[in-house]
C-alpha positions as CSV (number, residue, x, y, z in Angstrom):
1,X,-79.2,26.0,-14.5
2,X,-78.3,22.7,-16.0
3,X,-79.6,22.1,-19.6
4,X,-80.9,18.8,-20.8
5,X,-78.7,19.2,-23.9
6,X,-78.8,16.2,-26.4
7,X,-75.6,17.4,-27.9
8,X,-73.8,17.1,-24.6
9,X,-75.3,13.7,-23.9
10,X,-74.3,12.3,-27.3
11,X,-70.9,14.0,-27.5
12,X,-68.8,11.9,-25.1
13,X,-70.2,8.5,-26.0
14,X,-69.9,9.3,-29.7
15,X,-66.3,10.4,-29.3
16,X,-65.5,7.1,-27.5
17,X,-67.5,5.3,-30.2
18,X,-65.4,6.9,-33.0
19,X,-62.1,6.1,-31.1
20,X,-63.1,2.5,-30.5
21,X,-64.3,2.0,-34.1
22,X,-61.1,3.7,-35.3
23,X,-59.1,1.3,-33.2
24,X,-61.0,-1.7,-34.5
25,X,-60.6,-0.4,-38.1
26,X,-56.9,0.1,-37.6
27,X,-56.6,-3.5,-36.3
28,X,-58.6,-4.7,-39.3
29,X,-56.3,-2.9,-41.8
30,X,-53.2,-4.2,-40.0
31,X,-54.7,-7.7,-40.2
32,X,-55.5,-7.3,-43.9
33,X,-52.0,-6.2,-44.5
34,X,-50.5,-9.1,-42.6
35,X,-52.8,-11.5,-44.6
36,X,-51.8,-9.8,-47.9
37,X,-48.1,-10.1,-47.0
38,X,-48.6,-13.8,-46.2
39,X,-50.3,-14.3,-49.5
40,X,-47.5,-12.4,-51.3
41,X,-44.9,-14.6,-49.6
42,X,-46.9,-17.7,-50.7
43,X,-47.1,-16.6,-54.3
44,X,-43.4,-15.5,-54.5
45,X,-42.4,-18.8,-53.0
46,X,-44.4,-20.6,-55.6
47,X,-42.8,-18.6,-58.4
48,X,-39.3,-19.3,-56.9
49,X,-40.1,-23.1,-56.7
50,X,-41.2,-23.0,-60.3
51,X,-37.8,-21.5,-61.2
52,X,-36.0,-24.2,-59.3
53,X,-38.2,-26.9,-61.0
54,X,-37.3,-25.6,-64.5
55,X,-33.6,-25.4,-63.6
56,X,-33.7,-29.0,-62.2
57,X,-35.4,-30.3,-65.3
58,X,-32.9,-28.5,-67.5
59,X,-30.2,-30.4,-65.7
60,X,-32.1,-33.7,-66.1
61,X,-32.5,-33.2,-69.9
62,X,-28.8,-32.3,-70.2
63,X,-27.9,-35.6,-68.5
64,X,-30.2,-37.5,-70.9
65,X,-28.2,-36.2,-73.8
66,X,-25.0,-37.5,-72.2
67,X,-26.5,-41.0,-71.6
68,X,-27.5,-41.3,-75.3
69,X,-29.8,-44.3,-74.6
70,X,-33.5,-45.1,-74.0
71,X,-36.5,-46.8,-75.6
72,X,-40.3,-46.7,-76.0
73,X,-40.8,-50.1,-74.4
74,X,-44.1,-50.3,-72.6
75,X,-45.5,-47.4,-74.6
76,X,-48.4,-47.4,-77.0
77,X,-48.4,-45.6,-80.3
78,X,-51.4,-44.0,-82.2
79,X,-51.6,-41.9,-85.3
80,X,-54.7,-39.7,-84.8
81,X,-57.1,-39.7,-87.7
82,X,-58.3,-36.1,-87.1
83,X,-54.9,-34.5,-86.8
84,X,-52.5,-36.9,-88.4
85,X,-50.1,-36.5,-85.5
86,X,-48.4,-39.4,-83.7
87,X,-49.2,-39.7,-80.0
88,X,-47.2,-41.9,-77.7
89,X,-48.6,-42.9,-74.3
90,X,-47.2,-44.8,-71.3
91,X,-48.4,-48.3,-70.5
92,X,-51.0,-48.7,-67.8
93,X,-48.4,-51.0,-66.1
94,X,-46.7,-48.3,-64.0
95,X,-44.0,-50.7,-62.6
96,X,-43.0,-51.8,-66.0
97,X,-42.5,-48.2,-67.2
98,X,-40.5,-47.3,-64.1
99,X,-38.3,-50.3,-64.5
100,X,-37.8,-49.6,-68.2
101,X,-36.7,-46.0,-67.5
102,X,-34.6,-47.1,-64.5
103,X,-35.9,-44.3,-62.3
104,X,-37.4,-44.1,-58.9
105,X,-40.2,-41.7,-58.1
106,X,-43.1,-41.6,-55.6
107,X,-46.1,-43.7,-56.4
108,X,-48.8,-42.1,-58.4
109,X,-50.4,-42.1,-61.9
110,X,-48.3,-41.4,-65.0
111,X,-49.9,-38.4,-66.7
112,X,-47.9,-37.6,-69.8
113,X,-47.9,-38.0,-73.6
114,X,-45.5,-37.5,-76.4
115,X,-46.8,-36.0,-79.6
116,X,-45.3,-35.0,-82.9
117,X,-45.5,-35.4,-86.6
118,X,-46.4,-38.7,-88.2
119,X,-42.8,-40.0,-88.5
120,X,-42.5,-40.0,-84.7
121,X,-44.4,-43.3,-84.7
122,X,-41.9,-44.8,-87.3
123,X,-39.2,-46.8,-85.5
124,X,-36.9,-46.3,-88.4
125,X,-37.1,-42.5,-88.4
126,X,-34.5,-40.2,-86.9
127,X,-37.1,-38.4,-84.8
128,X,-38.2,-41.7,-83.3
129,X,-34.6,-42.5,-82.2
130,X,-34.0,-39.0,-80.8
131,X,-37.3,-39.0,-78.9
132,X,-36.8,-42.5,-77.4
133,X,-33.7,-41.2,-75.7
134,X,-35.7,-38.5,-73.9
135,X,-38.7,-40.6,-72.9
136,X,-37.2,-41.2,-69.4
137,X,-37.8,-37.5,-68.7
138,X,-41.6,-37.9,-69.1
139,X,-42.3,-39.7,-65.8
140,X,-40.3,-37.1,-63.9
141,X,-42.3,-34.3,-65.6
142,X,-45.5,-36.1,-64.7
143,X,-44.7,-36.4,-61.0
144,X,-43.4,-32.8,-60.7
145,X,-46.6,-31.5,-62.4
146,X,-48.8,-33.3,-59.8
147,X,-46.7,-31.9,-57.0
148,X,-48.2,-28.3,-57.1
149,X,-51.8,-27.4,-58.1
150,X,-50.7,-24.2,-59.8
151,X,-48.5,-26.0,-62.3
152,X,-50.8,-26.0,-65.3
153,X,-48.4,-27.8,-67.6
154,X,-44.8,-28.8,-68.1
155,X,-43.5,-29.7,-71.5
156,X,-40.4,-30.1,-73.5
157,X,-40.6,-28.8,-77.1
158,X,-37.9,-30.4,-79.2
159,X,-36.5,-28.7,-82.3
160,X,-37.4,-32.0,-84.0
161,X,-41.1,-31.2,-83.9
162,X,-42.3,-33.3,-81.0
163,X,-43.5,-32.4,-77.5
164,X,-43.3,-34.3,-74.2
165,X,-46.0,-32.9,-71.9
166,X,-47.7,-33.4,-68.6
167,X,-50.6,-33.4,-68.3
168,X,-51.1,-35.6,-71.3
169,X,-54.0,-33.4,-72.7
170,X,-51.5,-30.8,-73.8
171,X,-49.9,-33.2,-76.3
172,X,-52.9,-35.2,-77.1
173,X,-55.1,-32.2,-78.0
174,X,-52.6,-30.9,-80.5
175,X,-53.4,-30.5,-84.1
176,X,-51.0,-29.9,-87.0
177,X,-52.0,-26.2,-86.8
178,X,-51.5,-25.8,-83.1
179,X,-48.2,-27.6,-83.3
180,X,-47.0,-25.1,-85.8
181,X,-48.4,-22.3,-83.7
182,X,-46.3,-23.5,-80.7
183,X,-43.1,-23.1,-82.7
184,X,-44.1,-19.5,-83.5
185,X,-45.0,-18.5,-79.9
186,X,-43.0,-15.8,-78.2
187,X,-41.5,-18.2,-75.6
188,X,-40.1,-20.3,-78.4
189,X,-38.7,-17.4,-80.3
190,X,-37.4,-15.6,-77.2
191,X,-35.8,-18.8,-75.9
192,X,-34.0,-19.4,-79.2
193,X,-32.6,-15.9,-79.0
194,X,-31.5,-16.6,-75.4
195,X,-28.0,-18.0,-75.7
196,X,-27.5,-18.2,-72.0
197,X,-28.1,-21.6,-70.6
198,X,-28.9,-20.2,-67.2
199,X,-31.4,-17.5,-68.3
200,X,-35.1,-18.2,-68.0
201,X,-37.5,-16.3,-70.3
202,X,-40.8,-15.0,-68.7
203,X,-43.9,-14.8,-70.8
204,X,-46.6,-12.5,-69.3
205,X,-50.1,-13.8,-68.6
206,X,-52.0,-14.8,-71.7
207,X,-55.1,-16.9,-72.5
208,X,-54.1,-20.5,-73.5
209,X,-56.7,-20.7,-76.3
210,X,-55.2,-23.8,-77.9
211,X,-55.5,-25.9,-74.8
212,X,-58.2,-25.2,-72.2
213,X,-58.6,-21.4,-72.4
214,X,-57.1,-20.7,-69.0
215,X,-55.0,-17.7,-68.2
216,X,-51.4,-18.8,-67.7
217,X,-47.9,-17.3,-67.4
218,X,-44.9,-19.1,-68.7
219,X,-41.3,-19.7,-67.8
220,X,-39.2,-21.2,-70.5
221,X,-35.5,-22.0,-71.0
222,X,-33.5,-23.2,-74.0
223,X,-31.9,-26.6,-73.8
224,X,-28.3,-26.7,-75.1
225,X,-26.0,-29.6,-75.3
226,X,-22.4,-28.9,-76.2
227,X,-23.5,-25.5,-77.4
228,X,-26.1,-26.9,-79.8
229,X,-29.7,-25.8,-79.3
230,X,-32.0,-28.8,-78.7
231,X,-35.3,-27.4,-77.7
232,X,-37.2,-25.4,-75.1
233,X,-38.4,-26.5,-71.7
234,X,-41.7,-24.8,-70.7
235,X,-43.6,-24.5,-67.5
236,X,-47.1,-23.0,-67.6
237,X,-48.5,-21.6,-64.3
238,X,-52.2,-21.2,-63.8
239,X,-52.6,-17.5,-62.8
240,X,-55.9,-18.3,-61.0
241,X,-54.4,-21.2,-58.9
242,X,-51.1,-19.3,-58.3
243,X,-52.9,-16.2,-56.9
244,X,-55.8,-17.8,-55.2
245,X,-55.9,-19.8,-51.9
246,X,-58.4,-20.6,-49.2
247,X,-57.9,-17.2,-47.8
248,X,-60.6,-14.8,-49.0
249,X,-57.9,-12.0,-49.2
250,X,-56.3,-13.8,-52.2
251,X,-59.4,-13.1,-54.3
252,X,-58.3,-9.5,-54.6
253,X,-54.6,-10.1,-55.4
254,X,-53.5,-9.4,-59.0
255,X,-50.4,-9.2,-61.0
256,X,-49.4,-5.9,-62.5
257,X,-46.6,-5.2,-65.0
258,X,-44.1,-2.5,-64.5
259,X,-45.7,-0.1,-67.0
260,X,-49.1,-0.4,-65.3
261,X,-47.4,0.0,-61.9
262,X,-46.4,3.6,-62.7
263,X,-50.1,4.5,-62.9
264,X,-50.7,2.9,-59.4
265,X,-47.7,4.2,-57.5
266,X,-49.9,5.6,-54.8
267,X,-51.8,2.3,-54.3
268,X,-51.3,0.5,-51.0
269,X,-50.0,-3.1,-50.6
270,X,-47.8,-3.2,-53.7
271,X,-44.8,-5.4,-53.8
272,X,-42.3,-6.1,-56.6
273,X,-41.4,-9.7,-57.3
274,X,-37.7,-10.4,-57.9
275,X,-36.8,-13.8,-59.3
276,X,-33.3,-15.0,-60.1
277,X,-32.3,-16.0,-63.6
278,X,-35.4,-14.4,-65.2
279,X,-36.7,-11.1,-66.5
280,X,-39.8,-11.2,-64.4
281,X,-41.0,-7.5,-64.1
282,X,-44.3,-7.8,-62.5
283,X,-45.7,-6.5,-59.2
284,X,-48.2,-8.0,-56.8
285,X,-50.9,-5.7,-55.6
286,X,-54.1,-5.9,-53.6
287,X,-57.0,-4.6,-55.6
288,X,-60.2,-3.7,-53.8
289,X,-62.6,-0.9,-53.4
290,X,-63.7,1.1,-50.4
291,X,-67.1,-0.5,-50.7
292,X,-65.6,-4.0,-50.6
293,X,-63.2,-3.1,-47.8
294,X,-66.1,-1.7,-45.7
295,X,-68.1,-4.8,-46.3
296,X,-65.1,-7.0,-45.3
297,X,-64.6,-4.9,-42.2
298,X,-68.3,-5.2,-41.2
299,X,-68.3,-9.0,-41.8
300,X,-65.0,-9.9,-40.2
301,X,-65.2,-7.6,-37.2
302,X,-69.0,-7.9,-36.7
303,X,-68.6,-9.2,-33.1
304,X,-66.4,-6.3,-32.0
305,X,-68.6,-3.8,-33.8
306,X,-71.8,-5.2,-32.2
307,X,-70.2,-5.2,-28.8
308,X,-69.1,-1.6,-29.3
309,X,-72.6,-0.6,-30.5
310,X,-74.2,-2.2,-27.4
311,X,-71.7,-0.4,-25.2
312,X,-72.5,2.8,-27.0
313,X,-76.2,2.4,-26.5
314,X,-75.7,1.5,-22.9
315,X,-73.5,4.6,-22.4
316,X,-76.2,6.8,-24.0
317,X,-78.8,5.3,-21.7
318,X,-76.5,5.9,-18.7
319,X,-75.9,9.5,-19.8
320,X,-79.7,10.0,-20.3
321,X,-80.3,8.5,-16.8
322,X,-77.5,10.6,-15.2
323,X,-78.6,13.8,-16.9
324,X,-82.2,13.1,-15.9
325,X,-81.2,12.6,-12.2
326,X,-79.1,15.7,-12.2
327,X,-82.0,17.7,-13.7
328,X,-84.5,16.3,-11.3
329,X,-82.2,17.1,-8.4
330,X,-81.7,20.6,-9.8
331,X,-85.4,21.3,-10.1
332,X,-86.0,19.8,-6.7
333,X,-83.4,22.1,-5.2
334,X,-84.7,25.0,-7.2
335,X,-88.1,24.4,-5.7
336,X,-86.6,24.8,-2.3
337,X,-84.4,27.8,-3.1
338,X,-85.0,31.6,-3.1
339,X,-83.8,32.6,-6.5
340,X,-82.4,36.0,-5.4
341,X,-80.3,34.9,-2.5
342,X,-79.8,31.2,-3.0
343,X,-81.1,30.6,0.5
344,X,-83.9,28.1,1.3
345,X,-87.4,29.3,0.7
346,X,-90.2,28.4,3.1
347,X,-90.6,25.0,1.5
348,X,-86.9,24.2,1.6
349,X,-86.8,25.4,5.2
350,X,-89.5,23.1,6.3
351,X,-88.0,20.1,4.4
352,X,-84.5,20.8,5.9
353,X,-85.9,20.8,9.4
354,X,-86.2,17.0,9.1
355,X,-82.5,16.6,8.7
356,X,-81.3,19.3,11.2
357,X,-78.6,18.6,13.8
358,X,-80.5,18.5,17.2
359,X,-79.0,19.9,20.3
360,X,-80.6,20.8,23.7
361,X,-82.2,24.1,22.5
362,X,-83.7,25.1,19.2
363,X,-84.4,28.7,18.2
364,X,-86.6,29.9,15.4
365,X,-85.6,33.5,14.6
366,X,-87.3,35.9,12.2
367,X,-85.3,38.9,11.0
368,X,-86.7,41.8,9.0
369,X,-84.9,44.8,7.5
370,X,-85.9,48.0,9.2
371,X,-87.5,50.7,7.0
372,X,-86.9,48.7,3.9
373,X,-89.6,50.6,2.0
374,X,-87.7,53.8,2.6
375,X,-84.5,52.2,1.3
376,X,-86.3,51.3,-1.9
377,X,-87.9,54.8,-2.2
378,X,-84.7,56.7,-1.5
379,X,-82.0,54.6,-3.2
380,X,-84.1,52.5,-5.6
381,X,-85.0,48.9,-5.9
382,X,-81.6,47.8,-7.1
383,X,-80.1,49.0,-3.8
384,X,-82.9,47.3,-2.0
385,X,-82.1,44.0,-3.7
386,X,-78.5,44.4,-2.8
387,X,-79.5,45.0,0.8
388,X,-81.5,41.7,0.8
389,X,-78.5,39.8,-0.7
390,X,-76.2,41.4,1.8
391,X,-78.3,40.3,4.8
392,X,-78.4,36.8,3.3
393,X,-74.6,36.7,3.1
394,X,-74.2,38.0,6.7
395,X,-76.7,35.4,8.0
396,X,-74.8,32.6,6.3
397,X,-71.5,33.8,7.8
398,X,-72.8,34.3,11.3
399,X,-74.3,30.8,11.9
400,X,-73.0,27.3,11.7
401,X,-73.4,25.0,8.7
402,X,-75.7,22.9,10.8
403,X,-78.1,25.8,11.2
404,X,-80.8,26.6,8.6
405,X,-81.0,30.0,6.9
406,X,-84.0,30.9,4.7
407,X,-85.8,33.8,3.1
408,X,-89.6,33.6,3.3
409,X,-90.2,36.6,1.0
410,X,-89.6,40.3,0.8
411,X,-87.1,41.5,3.5
412,X,-88.1,38.7,5.9
413,X,-85.5,36.0,6.9
414,X,-86.0,32.9,9.1
415,X,-83.3,31.0,10.9
416,X,-83.3,27.7,12.8
417,X,-80.5,27.7,15.3
418,X,-79.4,24.8,17.5
419,X,-77.4,25.4,20.8
420,X,-76.5,23.6,24.0
421,X,-77.7,26.6,26.2
422,X,-80.3,29.3,25.9
423,X,-77.6,32.0,26.6
424,X,-75.5,30.7,23.7
425,X,-78.5,30.8,21.4
426,X,-79.4,34.3,22.4
427,X,-75.8,35.4,21.9
428,X,-75.8,34.1,18.4
429,X,-79.0,36.0,17.5
430,X,-77.6,39.3,18.9
431,X,-74.3,38.8,17.1
432,X,-76.2,38.4,13.8
433,X,-78.1,41.6,14.4
434,X,-75.0,43.6,15.3
435,X,-72.9,42.3,12.4
436,X,-75.5,43.3,9.9
437,X,-75.8,46.8,11.4
438,X,-72.0,47.3,11.6
439,X,-71.2,46.7,8.0
440,X,-74.5,47.6,6.2
441,X,-73.0,51.0,5.2
442,X,-71.1,49.1,2.5
443,X,-74.4,48.5,0.7
444,X,-76.7,51.4,1.7
445,X,-75.4,54.9,2.4
446,X,-75.8,55.5,6.1
447,X,-76.4,51.8,6.7
448,X,-79.5,50.1,8.0
449,X,-80.6,47.8,10.8
450,X,-82.7,44.7,11.3
451,X,-85.1,43.7,14.0
452,X,-85.8,40.1,15.1
453,X,-88.1,37.9,17.1
454,X,-86.9,34.5,18.4
455,X,-88.9,31.6,19.8
456,X,-86.7,29.3,21.9
457,X,-87.9,25.8,22.8
458,X,-86.5,22.6,24.3
459,X,-85.4,20.2,21.5
460,X,-87.4,17.4,23.1
461,X,-90.5,19.5,23.3
462,X,-93.3,18.8,20.8
463,X,-94.0,21.9,18.7
464,X,-96.0,23.1,15.7
465,X,-93.9,24.9,13.1
466,X,-96.7,27.2,12.3
467,X,-97.1,28.0,16.0
468,X,-93.4,28.8,16.7
469,X,-93.2,30.9,13.6
470,X,-96.3,32.8,14.5
471,X,-94.9,33.4,18.0
472,X,-91.6,34.6,16.6
473,X,-93.4,36.9,14.2
474,X,-95.3,38.5,17.1
475,X,-92.0,39.1,18.9
476,X,-90.6,40.7,15.7
477,X,-93.7,43.0,15.5
478,X,-93.1,44.0,19.2
479,X,-89.4,44.8,18.5
480,X,-90.5,47.0,15.6
481,X,-92.9,48.8,17.8
482,X,-90.4,49.3,20.5
483,X,-87.9,51.2,18.3
484,X,-86.5,48.6,15.9
485,X,-82.8,47.4,15.8
486,X,-83.4,44.9,18.5
487,X,-84.2,41.2,19.0
488,X,-86.8,39.9,21.4
489,X,-86.9,36.3,22.8
490,X,-89.7,34.2,24.1
């Protein structure tokens, strides 16, 4: 008997749902990893370009020392009242400044300043003369600074207490105190210890409290000329702009130093950053939580998930519909079946008559086990039940698939047989009786017999089912009276 089992109905669609969602999730994770790797490549390329910039500027400064010429023509001078520092700015006439410095760069604004102690504004001072020979570096720094958004600042710190910076705010916002602090910062001290002209010092991320409070990381290199230390070239990179892009994935990327890395060795999407000429020891890693990943998965793959959910619901409805149809068919068939033998019952027999194969003659036969009560009394009801099942099997074996075999109740069986001739029909009915008699000893000790009554009609003849069954029943009764184990025909 089929069971309308909700577990079975949900099982297959749910398994497919889990597989499909797993497939979508796997694709999502692969997509995230590809995006993270692209962001890592972007960040590493930016860091590598920064190294190239500082190397290039190092070369430019060295060349300026060789030229040993320059001037502050087309520059304005101001000694700030609040700080007492000298600030030198380029003229608003860009062409004039470019011509003065004898350099050629792309068009744009000049965003640089030079700041130092008060004597920087004195044309007769030594520091004025030294700084004037380096002023042609300033426009180059300005244009390079504007080239990449993550370049927070580029500045040359001279050992003669002046700074050339881009953007200009770095130099212009200096005070005497902050100027002194710069010369005590790690990148100044570390660079002075660095006697290799090709080695770049890395300063880990810190908050630039003296300028605009942003988190920056710094690359710096000492400037030497003929083995004499001249100052430090510094590039500040905005950590925020370096790590972030228009890709939402970048919001979760962070820098991790090598000491912290040991605590996160099991974390996914970690990548060391190797930069030439520097002691950069940081890792890039993708920091997120299961909650955030799940949210991202639901948002970015919402269309696929909605489609999968719709398919899941449709498959459940289909399974419900299919199971309902199967159950309905089962109960319809059950209503037509005899539970003991599996044969049609009276209702099933009458319904099957409508679909029978029609030949020239139709016979309605009723068979009844002879002395069935005695079998039950002598051998018990279990043997009696086996005798009924045995007769059912023999009837099914003895007729064609197109014929109809049924049990109306008790030990009474009804068959509808189609045949091309009356003799053929009668031969089948006799063969049924004899086959049951010959092998019944396998079920009941000593065997048993059956009697039958058969109503034979022309297939084109109108008939009443009740009438032909009643007539066959009368013939069965007569066969019983005449000694049993026989079949009478109308």
